[in-house]
TILODO-847496 format. One record per atom (N, C-alpha, C, O): residue number from 1; residue in three letters; x, y, z. Coordinates in steps of 0.1 Angstrom, whole numbers. Atoms other than C-alpha are relative to their C-alpha. Example, Ala and Ser with C-alpha at 12.3 -4.5 7.8 and 13.67 -1.06 7.14 Angstrom:
BEGIN
<rec><seq>1</seq><type>ala</type><u>9</u><v>-12</v><w>0</w></rec>
<rec><seq>1</seq><type>ala</type><u>123</u><v>-45</v><w>78</w></rec>
<rec><seq>1</seq><type>ala</type><u>9</u><v>12</v><w>0</w></rec>
<rec><seq>1</seq><type>ala</type><u>19</u><v>12</v><w>7</w></rec>
<rec><seq>2</seq><type>ser</type><u>-9</u><v>-11</v><w>0</w></rec>
<rec><seq>2</seq><type>ser</type><u>137</u><v>-11</v><w>71</w></rec>
<rec><seq>2</seq><type>ser</type><u>-8</u><v>11</v><w>8</w></rec>
<rec><seq>2</seq><type>ser</type><u>-3</u><v>22</v><w>9</w></rec>
***
This chain:
BEGIN
<rec><seq>1</seq><type>met</type><u>-11</u><v>-2</v><w>9</w></rec>
<rec><seq>1</seq><type>met</type><u>-829</u><v>537</v><w>-49</w></rec>
<rec><seq>1</seq><type>met</type><u>-5</u><v>2</v><w>-14</w></rec>
<rec><seq>1</seq><type>met</type><u>-14</u><v>-5</v><w>-19</w></rec>
<rec><seq>2</seq><type>ser</type><u>5</u><v>-3</v><w>14</w></rec>
<rec><seq>2</seq><type>ser</type><u>-835</u><v>553</v><w>-83</w></rec>
<rec><seq>2</seq><type>ser</type><u>7</u><v>-9</v><w>-10</w></rec>
<rec><seq>2</seq><type>ser</type><u>17</u><v>-16</v><w>-7</w></rec>
<rec><seq>3</seq><type>glu</type><u>-6</u><v>8</v><w>11</w></rec>
<rec><seq>3</seq><type>glu</type><u>-828</u><v>536</v><w>-116</w></rec>
<rec><seq>3</seq><type>glu</type><u>14</u><v>4</v><w>-3</w></rec>
<rec><seq>3</seq><type>glu</type><u>22</u><v>-5</v><w>-5</w></rec>
<rec><seq>4</seq><type>ser</type><u>-14</u><v>-3</v><w>2</w></rec>
<rec><seq>4</seq><type>ser</type><u>-797</u><v>556</v><w>-121</w></rec>
<rec><seq>4</seq><type>ser</type><u>10</u><v>-4</v><w>11</w></rec>
<rec><seq>4</seq><type>ser</type><u>21</u><v>-8</v><w>8</w></rec>
<rec><seq>5</seq><type>glu</type><u>-8</u><v>5</v><w>-12</w></rec>
<rec><seq>5</seq><type>glu</type><u>-784</u><v>547</v><w>-86</w></rec>
<rec><seq>5</seq><type>glu</type><u>2</u><v>-15</v><w>-2</w></rec>
<rec><seq>5</seq><type>glu</type><u>13</u><v>-20</v><w>1</w></rec>
<rec><seq>6</seq><type>phe</type><u>-1</u><v>15</v><w>2</w></rec>
<rec><seq>6</seq><type>phe</type><u>-792</u><v>511</v><w>-94</w></rec>
<rec><seq>6</seq><type>phe</type><u>10</u><v>-3</v><w>-10</w></rec>
<rec><seq>6</seq><type>phe</type><u>19</u><v>-12</v><w>-9</w></rec>
<rec><seq>7</seq><type>ala</type><u>-9</u><v>3</v><w>11</w></rec>
<rec><seq>7</seq><type>ala</type><u>-773</u><v>512</v><w>-127</w></rec>
<rec><seq>7</seq><type>ala</type><u>14</u><v>3</v><w>4</w></rec>
<rec><seq>7</seq><type>ala</type><u>23</u><v>-4</v><w>1</w></rec>
<rec><seq>8</seq><type>ala</type><u>-14</u><v>-4</v><w>-4</w></rec>
<rec><seq>8</seq><type>ala</type><u>-743</u><v>530</v><w>-111</w></rec>
<rec><seq>8</seq><type>ala</type><u>5</u><v>-11</v><w>10</w></rec>
<rec><seq>8</seq><type>ala</type><u>17</u><v>-15</v><w>9</w></rec>
<rec><seq>9</seq><type>glu</type><u>-4</u><v>11</v><w>-9</w></rec>
<rec><seq>9</seq><type>glu</type><u>-742</u><v>504</v><w>-83</w></rec>
<rec><seq>9</seq><type>glu</type><u>4</u><v>-13</v><w>-7</w></rec>
<rec><seq>9</seq><type>glu</type><u>13</u><v>-19</v><w>-4</w></rec>
<rec><seq>10</seq><type>leu</type><u>-3</u><v>13</v><w>7</w></rec>
<rec><seq>10</seq><type>leu</type><u>-744</u><v>475</v><w>-107</w></rec>
<rec><seq>10</seq><type>leu</type><u>12</u><v>2</v><w>-8</w></rec>
<rec><seq>10</seq><type>leu</type><u>20</u><v>-8</v><w>-9</w></rec>
<rec><seq>11</seq><type>arg</type><u>-12</u><v>-2</v><w>7</w></rec>
<rec><seq>11</seq><type>arg</type><u>-717</u><v>490</v><w>-129</w></rec>
<rec><seq>11</seq><type>arg</type><u>12</u><v>-1</v><w>9</w></rec>
<rec><seq>11</seq><type>arg</type><u>22</u><v>-7</v><w>5</w></rec>
<rec><seq>12</seq><type>ala</type><u>-12</u><v>1</v><w>-9</w></rec>
<rec><seq>12</seq><type>ala</type><u>-694</u><v>494</v><w>-99</w></rec>
<rec><seq>12</seq><type>ala</type><u>3</u><v>-14</v><w>4</w></rec>
<rec><seq>12</seq><type>ala</type><u>14</u><v>-19</v><w>5</w></rec>
<rec><seq>13</seq><type>arg</type><u>-2</u><v>14</v><w>-4</w></rec>
<rec><seq>13</seq><type>arg</type><u>-700</u><v>458</v><w>-88</w></rec>
<rec><seq>13</seq><type>arg</type><u>6</u><v>-8</v><w>-12</w></rec>
<rec><seq>13</seq><type>arg</type><u>14</u><v>-16</v><w>-10</w></rec>
<rec><seq>14</seq><type>met</type><u>-5</u><v>8</v><w>11</w></rec>
<rec><seq>14</seq><type>met</type><u>-694</u><v>445</v><w>-123</w></rec>
<rec><seq>14</seq><type>met</type><u>14</u><v>4</v><w>-3</w></rec>
<rec><seq>14</seq><type>met</type><u>22</u><v>-4</v><w>-7</w></rec>
<rec><seq>15</seq><type>ala</type><u>-14</u><v>-4</v><w>2</w></rec>
<rec><seq>15</seq><type>ala</type><u>-662</u><v>466</v><w>-126</w></rec>
<rec><seq>15</seq><type>ala</type><u>9</u><v>-7</v><w>10</w></rec>
<rec><seq>15</seq><type>ala</type><u>20</u><v>-11</v><w>7</w></rec>
<rec><seq>16</seq><type>asp</type><u>-8</u><v>7</v><w>-10</w></rec>
<rec><seq>16</seq><type>asp</type><u>-650</u><v>450</v><w>-93</w></rec>
<rec><seq>16</seq><type>asp</type><u>2</u><v>-14</v><w>-4</w></rec>
<rec><seq>16</seq><type>asp</type><u>14</u><v>-19</v><w>-4</w></rec>
<rec><seq>17</seq><type>val</type><u>-1</u><v>14</v><w>4</w></rec>
<rec><seq>17</seq><type>val</type><u>-657</u><v>415</v><w>-106</w></rec>
<rec><seq>17</seq><type>val</type><u>9</u><v>-1</v><w>-13</w></rec>
<rec><seq>17</seq><type>val</type><u>17</u><v>-10</v><w>-14</w></rec>
<rec><seq>18</seq><type>asp</type><u>-9</u><v>0</v><w>11</w></rec>
<rec><seq>18</seq><type>asp</type><u>-640</u><v>424</v><w>-139</w></rec>
<rec><seq>18</seq><type>asp</type><u>15</u><v>1</v><w>4</w></rec>
<rec><seq>18</seq><type>asp</type><u>23</u><v>-5</v><w>-2</w></rec>
<rec><seq>19</seq><type>gly</type><u>-14</u><v>-2</v><w>-5</w></rec>
<rec><seq>19</seq><type>gly</type><u>-609</u><v>435</v><w>-120</w></rec>
<rec><seq>19</seq><type>gly</type><u>5</u><v>-14</v><w>6</w></rec>
<rec><seq>19</seq><type>gly</type><u>16</u><v>-18</v><w>4</w></rec>
<rec><seq>20</seq><type>glu</type><u>-4</u><v>13</v><w>-5</w></rec>
<rec><seq>20</seq><type>glu</type><u>-609</u><v>402</v><w>-101</w></rec>
<rec><seq>20</seq><type>glu</type><u>2</u><v>-10</v><w>-11</w></rec>
<rec><seq>20</seq><type>glu</type><u>11</u><v>-19</v><w>-10</w></rec>
<rec><seq>21</seq><type>leu</type><u>-1</u><v>9</v><w>12</w></rec>
<rec><seq>21</seq><type>leu</type><u>-614</u><v>383</v><w>-134</w></rec>
<rec><seq>21</seq><type>leu</type><u>14</u><v>2</v><w>-6</w></rec>
<rec><seq>21</seq><type>leu</type><u>20</u><v>-8</v><w>-10</w></rec>
<rec><seq>22</seq><type>glu</type><u>-13</u><v>-2</v><w>6</w></rec>
<rec><seq>22</seq><type>glu</type><u>-583</u><v>399</v><w>-148</w></rec>
<rec><seq>22</seq><type>glu</type><u>11</u><v>-6</v><w>8</w></rec>
<rec><seq>22</seq><type>glu</type><u>21</u><v>-12</v><w>3</w></rec>
<rec><seq>23</seq><type>leu</type><u>-11</u><v>6</v><w>-9</w></rec>
<rec><seq>23</seq><type>leu</type><u>-562</u><v>388</v><w>-118</w></rec>
<rec><seq>23</seq><type>leu</type><u>0</u><v>-15</v><w>-1</w></rec>
<rec><seq>23</seq><type>leu</type><u>11</u><v>-21</v><w>-1</w></rec>
<rec><seq>24</seq><type>val</type><u>0</u><v>14</v><w>1</w></rec>
<rec><seq>24</seq><type>val</type><u>-574</u><v>352</v><w>-119</w></rec>
<rec><seq>24</seq><type>val</type><u>4</u><v>-5</v><w>-14</w></rec>
<rec><seq>24</seq><type>val</type><u>10</u><v>-16</v><w>-15</w></rec>
<rec><seq>25</seq><type>arg</type><u>-5</u><v>4</v><w>13</w></rec>
<rec><seq>25</seq><type>arg</type><u>-568</u><v>350</v><w>-156</w></rec>
<rec><seq>25</seq><type>arg</type><u>15</u><v>0</v><w>-1</w></rec>
<rec><seq>25</seq><type>arg</type><u>21</u><v>-8</v><w>-7</w></rec>
<rec><seq>26</seq><type>arg</type><u>-15</u><v>-1</v><w>0</w></rec>
<rec><seq>26</seq><type>arg</type><u>-532</u><v>362</v><w>-151</w></rec>
<rec><seq>26</seq><type>arg</type><u>6</u><v>-12</v><w>8</w></rec>
<rec><seq>26</seq><type>arg</type><u>17</u><v>-16</v><w>5</w></rec>
<rec><seq>27</seq><type>ala</type><u>-5</u><v>11</v><w>-9</w></rec>
<rec><seq>27</seq><type>ala</type><u>-529</u><v>335</v><w>-124</w></rec>
<rec><seq>27</seq><type>ala</type><u>-3</u><v>-14</v><w>-6</w></rec>
<rec><seq>27</seq><type>ala</type><u>0</u><v>-24</v><w>-1</w></rec>
<rec><seq>28</seq><type>ser</type><u>4</u><v>12</v><w>7</w></rec>
<rec><seq>28</seq><type>ser</type><u>-543</u><v>309</v><w>-149</w></rec>
<rec><seq>28</seq><type>ser</type><u>-9</u><v>-9</v><w>9</w></rec>
<rec><seq>28</seq><type>ser</type><u>-8</u><v>-21</v><w>8</w></rec>
<rec><seq>29</seq><type>asp</type><u>9</u><v>7</v><w>-8</w></rec>
<rec><seq>29</seq><type>asp</type><u>-570</u><v>300</v><w>-124</w></rec>
<rec><seq>29</seq><type>asp</type><u>-13</u><v>-2</v><w>-8</w></rec>
<rec><seq>29</seq><type>asp</type><u>-22</u><v>7</v><w>-7</w></rec>
<rec><seq>30</seq><type>asp</type><u>12</u><v>2</v><w>9</w></rec>
<rec><seq>30</seq><type>asp</type><u>-596</u><v>286</v><w>-149</w></rec>
<rec><seq>30</seq><type>asp</type><u>-13</u><v>-1</v><w>8</w></rec>
<rec><seq>30</seq><type>asp</type><u>-23</u><v>4</v><w>3</w></rec>
<rec><seq>31</seq><type>his</type><u>12</u><v>2</v><w>-7</w></rec>
<rec><seq>31</seq><type>his</type><u>-621</u><v>276</v><w>-123</w></rec>
<rec><seq>31</seq><type>his</type><u>-6</u><v>14</v><w>5</w></rec>
<rec><seq>31</seq><type>his</type><u>-17</u><v>17</v><w>4</w></rec>
<rec><seq>32</seq><type>ala</type><u>4</u><v>-13</v><w>-5</w></rec>
<rec><seq>32</seq><type>ala</type><u>-622</u><v>310</v><w>-106</w></rec>
<rec><seq>32</seq><type>ala</type><u>-4</u><v>9</v><w>-12</w></rec>
<rec><seq>32</seq><type>ala</type><u>-14</u><v>17</v><w>-10</w></rec>
<rec><seq>33</seq><type>ala</type><u>4</u><v>-8</v><w>12</w></rec>
<rec><seq>33</seq><type>ala</type><u>-624</u><v>327</v><w>-141</w></rec>
<rec><seq>33</seq><type>ala</type><u>-14</u><v>-4</v><w>-4</w></rec>
<rec><seq>33</seq><type>ala</type><u>-21</u><v>5</v><w>-8</w></rec>
<rec><seq>34</seq><type>glu</type><u>13</u><v>4</v><w>4</w></rec>
<rec><seq>34</seq><type>glu</type><u>-654</u><v>306</v><w>-149</w></rec>
<rec><seq>34</seq><type>glu</type><u>-11</u><v>5</v><w>9</w></rec>
<rec><seq>34</seq><type>glu</type><u>-21</u><v>9</v><w>5</w></rec>
<rec><seq>35</seq><type>val</type><u>10</u><v>-5</v><w>-10</w></rec>
<rec><seq>35</seq><type>val</type><u>-672</u><v>315</v><w>-117</w></rec>
<rec><seq>35</seq><type>val</type><u>-2</u><v>15</v><w>-1</w></rec>
<rec><seq>35</seq><type>val</type><u>-13</u><v>19</v><w>-1</w></rec>
<rec><seq>36</seq><type>leu</type><u>1</u><v>-15</v><w>1</w></rec>
<rec><seq>36</seq><type>leu</type><u>-664</u><v>352</v><w>-121</w></rec>
<rec><seq>36</seq><type>leu</type><u>-7</u><v>4</v><w>-13</w></rec>
<rec><seq>36</seq><type>leu</type><u>-15</u><v>13</v><w>-13</w></rec>
<rec><seq>37</seq><type>thr</type><u>6</u><v>-3</v><w>13</w></rec>
<rec><seq>37</seq><type>thr</type><u>-675</u><v>351</v><w>-158</w></rec>
<rec><seq>37</seq><type>thr</type><u>-15</u><v>-2</v><w>2</w></rec>
<rec><seq>37</seq><type>thr</type><u>-23</u><v>6</v><w>-4</w></rec>
<rec><seq>38</seq><type>gly</type><u>15</u><v>2</v><w>-3</w></rec>
<rec><seq>38</seq><type>gly</type><u>-709</u><v>337</v><w>-146</w></rec>
<rec><seq>38</seq><type>gly</type><u>-6</u><v>12</v><w>7</w></rec>
<rec><seq>38</seq><type>gly</type><u>-17</u><v>16</v><w>5</w></rec>
<rec><seq>39</seq><type>arg</type><u>5</u><v>-12</v><w>-7</w></rec>
<rec><seq>39</seq><type>arg</type><u>-712</u><v>366</v><w>-122</w></rec>
<rec><seq>39</seq><type>arg</type><u>-2</u><v>12</v><w>-9</w></rec>
<rec><seq>39</seq><type>arg</type><u>-10</u><v>21</v><w>-6</w></rec>
<rec><seq>40</seq><type>leu</type><u>1</u><v>-11</v><w>9</w></rec>
<rec><seq>40</seq><type>leu</type><u>-707</u><v>390</v><w>-150</w></rec>
<rec><seq>40</seq><type>leu</type><u>-11</u><v>-1</v><w>-11</w></rec>
<rec><seq>40</seq><type>leu</type><u>-17</u><v>9</v><w>-15</w></rec>
<rec><seq>41</seq><type>glu</type><u>10</u><v>2</v><w>10</w></rec>
<rec><seq>41</seq><type>glu</type><u>-731</u><v>374</v><w>-174</w></rec>
<rec><seq>41</seq><type>glu</type><u>-14</u><v>2</v><w>5</w></rec>
<rec><seq>41</seq><type>glu</type><u>-23</u><v>6</v><w>-3</w></rec>
<rec><seq>42</seq><type>asn</type><u>14</u><v>-1</v><w>-5</w></rec>
<rec><seq>42</seq><type>asn</type><u>-762</u><v>373</v><w>-152</w></rec>
<rec><seq>42</seq><type>asn</type><u>-6</u><v>14</v><w>2</w></rec>
<rec><seq>42</seq><type>asn</type><u>-17</u><v>16</v><w>-3</w></rec>
<rec><seq>43</seq><type>pro</type><u>7</u><v>-13</v><w>-2</w></rec>
<rec><seq>43</seq><type>pro</type><u>-768</u><v>409</v><w>-142</w></rec>
<rec><seq>43</seq><type>pro</type><u>-5</u><v>7</v><w>-13</w></rec>
<rec><seq>43</seq><type>pro</type><u>-16</u><v>12</v><w>-13</w></rec>
<rec><seq>44</seq><type>pro</type><u>5</u><v>-7</v><w>12</w></rec>
<rec><seq>44</seq><type>pro</type><u>-770</u><v>424</v><w>-178</w></rec>
<rec><seq>44</seq><type>pro</type><u>-12</u><v>-7</v><w>-5</w></rec>
<rec><seq>44</seq><type>pro</type><u>-22</u><v>0</v><w>-10</w></rec>
<rec><seq>45</seq><type>arg</type><u>12</u><v>7</v><w>4</w></rec>
<rec><seq>45</seq><type>arg</type><u>-795</u><v>397</v><w>-187</w></rec>
<rec><seq>45</seq><type>arg</type><u>-12</u><v>3</v><w>8</w></rec>
<rec><seq>45</seq><type>arg</type><u>-23</u><v>5</v><w>3</w></rec>
<rec><seq>46</seq><type>ile</type><u>11</u><v>-3</v><w>-9</w></rec>
<rec><seq>46</seq><type>ile</type><u>-816</u><v>404</v><w>-157</w></rec>
<rec><seq>46</seq><type>ile</type><u>-5</u><v>15</v><w>-2</w></rec>
<rec><seq>46</seq><type>ile</type><u>-17</u><v>17</v><w>-4</w></rec>
<rec><seq>47</seq><type>val</type><u>4</u><v>-14</v><w>1</w></rec>
<rec><seq>47</seq><type>val</type><u>-816</u><v>442</v><w>-160</w></rec>
<rec><seq>47</seq><type>val</type><u>-5</u><v>4</v><w>-14</w></rec>
<rec><seq>47</seq><type>val</type><u>-13</u><v>13</v><w>-15</w></rec>
<rec><seq>48</seq><type>ala</type><u>5</u><v>-3</v><w>13</w></rec>
<rec><seq>48</seq><type>ala</type><u>-822</u><v>441</v><w>-197</w></rec>
<rec><seq>48</seq><type>ala</type><u>-16</u><v>-1</v><w>-1</w></rec>
<rec><seq>48</seq><type>ala</type><u>-22</u><v>6</v><w>-8</w></rec>
<rec><seq>49</seq><type>arg</type><u>15</u><v>2</v><w>-1</w></rec>
<rec><seq>49</seq><type>arg</type><u>-858</u><v>429</v><w>-189</w></rec>
<rec><seq>49</seq><type>arg</type><u>-6</u><v>13</v><w>5</w></rec>
<rec><seq>49</seq><type>arg</type><u>-18</u><v>15</v><w>1</w></rec>
<rec><seq>50</seq><type>tyr</type><u>6</u><v>-12</v><w>-6</w></rec>
<rec><seq>50</seq><type>tyr</type><u>-863</u><v>462</v><w>-170</w></rec>
<rec><seq>50</seq><type>tyr</type><u>5</u><v>13</v><w>-7</w></rec>
<rec><seq>50</seq><type>tyr</type><u>1</u><v>23</v><w>-2</w></rec>
<rec><seq>51</seq><type>gly</type><u>-4</u><v>-12</v><w>7</w></rec>
<rec><seq>51</seq><type>gly</type><u>-847</u><v>485</v><w>-195</w></rec>
<rec><seq>51</seq><type>gly</type><u>11</u><v>9</v><w>7</w></rec>
<rec><seq>51</seq><type>gly</type><u>11</u><v>21</v><w>4</w></rec>
<rec><seq>52</seq><type>val</type><u>-10</u><v>-8</v><w>-7</w></rec>
<rec><seq>52</seq><type>val</type><u>-818</u><v>496</v><w>-173</w></rec>
<rec><seq>52</seq><type>val</type><u>13</u><v>-2</v><w>-8</w></rec>
<rec><seq>52</seq><type>val</type><u>18</u><v>-13</v><w>-11</w></rec>
<rec><seq>53</seq><type>asp</type><u>-13</u><v>0</v><w>8</w></rec>
<rec><seq>53</seq><type>asp</type><u>-786</u><v>506</v><w>-192</w></rec>
<rec><seq>53</seq><type>asp</type><u>11</u><v>-1</v><w>10</w></rec>
<rec><seq>53</seq><type>asp</type><u>13</u><v>8</v><w>18</w></rec>
<rec><seq>54</seq><type>val</type><u>-11</u><v>2</v><w>-9</w></rec>
<rec><seq>54</seq><type>val</type><u>-756</u><v>492</v><w>-174</w></rec>
<rec><seq>54</seq><type>val</type><u>14</u><v>3</v><w>-6</w></rec>
<rec><seq>54</seq><type>val</type><u>24</u><v>0</v><w>-1</w></rec>
<rec><seq>55</seq><type>arg</type><u>-13</u><v>-3</v><w>7</w></rec>
<rec><seq>55</seq><type>arg</type><u>-730</u><v>502</v><w>-200</w></rec>
<rec><seq>55</seq><type>arg</type><u>7</u><v>12</v><w>7</w></rec>
<rec><seq>55</seq><type>arg</type><u>0</u><v>21</v><w>12</w></rec>
<rec><seq>56</seq><type>pro</type><u>-8</u><v>-12</v><w>-6</w></rec>
<rec><seq>56</seq><type>pro</type><u>-702</u><v>525</v><w>-187</w></rec>
<rec><seq>56</seq><type>pro</type><u>-3</u><v>12</v><w>-7</w></rec>
<rec><seq>56</seq><type>pro</type><u>-7</u><v>12</v><w>-19</w></rec>
<rec><seq>57</seq><type>pro</type><u>2</u><v>-13</v><w>6</w></rec>
<rec><seq>57</seq><type>pro</type><u>-706</u><v>562</v><w>-194</w></rec>
<rec><seq>57</seq><type>pro</type><u>9</u><v>0</v><w>-13</w></rec>
<rec><seq>57</seq><type>pro</type><u>20</u><v>-5</v><w>-13</w></rec>
<rec><seq>58</seq><type>gly</type><u>-7</u><v>0</v><w>13</w></rec>
<rec><seq>58</seq><type>gly</type><u>-696</u><v>567</v><w>-231</w></rec>
<rec><seq>58</seq><type>gly</type><u>-4</u><v>-11</v><w>-9</w></rec>
<rec><seq>58</seq><type>gly</type><u>0</u><v>-12</v><w>-20</w></rec>
<rec><seq>59</seq><type>gly</type><u>5</u><v>11</v><w>8</w></rec>
<rec><seq>59</seq><type>gly</type><u>-713</u><v>535</v><w>-242</w></rec>
<rec><seq>59</seq><type>gly</type><u>9</u><v>-11</v><w>-3</w></rec>
<rec><seq>59</seq><type>gly</type><u>7</u><v>-19</v><w>-13</w></rec>
<rec><seq>60</seq><type>gly</type><u>-10</u><v>11</v><w>2</w></rec>
<rec><seq>60</seq><type>gly</type><u>-683</u><v>512</v><w>-239</w></rec>
<rec><seq>60</seq><type>gly</type><u>-7</u><v>-13</v><w>3</w></rec>
<rec><seq>60</seq><type>gly</type><u>-19</u><v>-14</v><w>7</w></rec>
<rec><seq>61</seq><type>pro</type><u>6</u><v>14</v><w>-3</w></rec>
<rec><seq>61</seq><type>pro</type><u>-688</u><v>474</v><w>-234</w></rec>
<rec><seq>61</seq><type>pro</type><u>-2</u><v>-1</v><w>15</w></rec>
<rec><seq>61</seq><type>pro</type><u>5</u><v>5</v><w>23</w></rec>
<rec><seq>62</seq><type>val</type><u>2</u><v>3</v><w>-14</w></rec>
<rec><seq>62</seq><type>val</type><u>-701</u><v>461</v><w>-202</w></rec>
<rec><seq>62</seq><type>val</type><u>12</u><v>-7</v><w>5</w></rec>
<rec><seq>62</seq><type>val</type><u>19</u><v>-14</v><w>-2</w></rec>
<rec><seq>63</seq><type>ala</type><u>-12</u><v>7</v><w>-6</w></rec>
<rec><seq>63</seq><type>ala</type><u>-674</u><v>449</v><w>-179</w></rec>
<rec><seq>63</seq><type>ala</type><u>0</u><v>-15</v><w>-2</w></rec>
<rec><seq>63</seq><type>ala</type><u>-11</u><v>-21</v><w>-1</w></rec>
<rec><seq>64</seq><type>gly</type><u>-1</u><v>14</v><w>3</w></rec>
<rec><seq>64</seq><type>gly</type><u>-662</u><v>415</v><w>-188</w></rec>
<rec><seq>64</seq><type>gly</type><u>-4</u><v>-5</v><w>-13</w></rec>
<rec><seq>64</seq><type>gly</type><u>-2</u><v>-16</v><w>-17</w></rec>
<rec><seq>65</seq><type>ala</type><u>4</u><v>4</v><w>14</w></rec>
<rec><seq>65</seq><type>ala</type><u>-676</u><v>415</v><w>-223</w></rec>
<rec><seq>65</seq><type>ala</type><u>12</u><v>-1</v><w>-9</w></rec>
<rec><seq>65</seq><type>ala</type><u>22</u><v>6</v><w>-8</w></rec>
<rec><seq>66</seq><type>ala</type><u>-11</u><v>3</v><w>9</w></rec>
<rec><seq>66</seq><type>ala</type><u>-654</u><v>401</v><w>-249</w></rec>
<rec><seq>66</seq><type>ala</type><u>-1</u><v>9</v><w>-13</w></rec>
<rec><seq>66</seq><type>ala</type><u>8</u><v>8</v><w>-21</w></rec>
***
């Protein structure tokens, strides 16, 4: 898998989690929101070590970022 394929796959997974996060926030499920937030925080920290840009095309915020 190339770096760009890796970044695209990671962005897609983060977008999925971000969508789930929106649903659990609407349902006021604080525990699920906390778990999903943790899933969003770890990948960018890890890939930053390797210089992989996971921001969506156009340079917007990473999914789940406040």
